[in-house]
C-alpha positions, 0 to 999 in steps of 0.5 A: 062253492056258494056261501050263505050267511048262517041265519039265511041258511037256517031260515031256508032249511027250516022253511023247507022242512015246514013246507013238508009238514014238519012242525016248527020245533022239529024243523028247528031241531033238524036244522040245528043238527044239520048246521052243527054237523057242517060247522063241525066239519062233518059235511056228510051229515050236514045240509047235504042231507036235506034233499034226501029228507025232503024226498022221504017226507014227501014219499011218506017213508018219514012221518012229518008228525009222528006220535012218539011213545015213551016207555020205561020197562025198567027204572033206568031204561027208556024205550022210544017208539019214534013213529017213523019220524025224523031221527033228529027230532026223536033223538033230541026229544028222547034225550030231554025226556031221559035227563030227569030219569038219569037224575033220579036213577043215576044213569039211563039207557035210551033205546029208540025204534021206528026212527030214521037217520039221526044225523051226527051222533055228537050233536046230542052230547051237547045237551047231555054234557051241558046238563052235567052228565056223561053220555055215549051216543051210538046207532046202527047202520046198514050192512056195508062192510065186507070183512077180509076173506068174505064175499058179502057185507057183514057189518055196518060202520056203526058210529059212536060219540 
């Protein structure tokens, strides 16, 4: 396996995403999440995913420059329409937007829709815990698990961190 210095790999990933019209800040966030996964030993959510994201950005199934909308239907609930953008950038922004709500209300639930794969769930806990909060991050996955005695998949592996 070829090894690259961290800074070179980071610069490469960011430049690949930027060539797909991803804004600089979002490219940095996605890259940070991918490399964090690799450095945490979760290679399945690391830079191995970069070609998949490039394919989806190129074919338009992920919007490189989404218009993200936030709403607060209740004082401690925030909904986010990710505009079909990169899940990493959408989730990281939502966490940042939610922190003042959490300080004000004591807790906050963020519900994100119209997003894409967001990488390693544990990545977002870094900012949450660094701000002094307790957090839980989860997502849905595709239905792939066939329960005992069943013939068809019924559930996903829905991660939680």
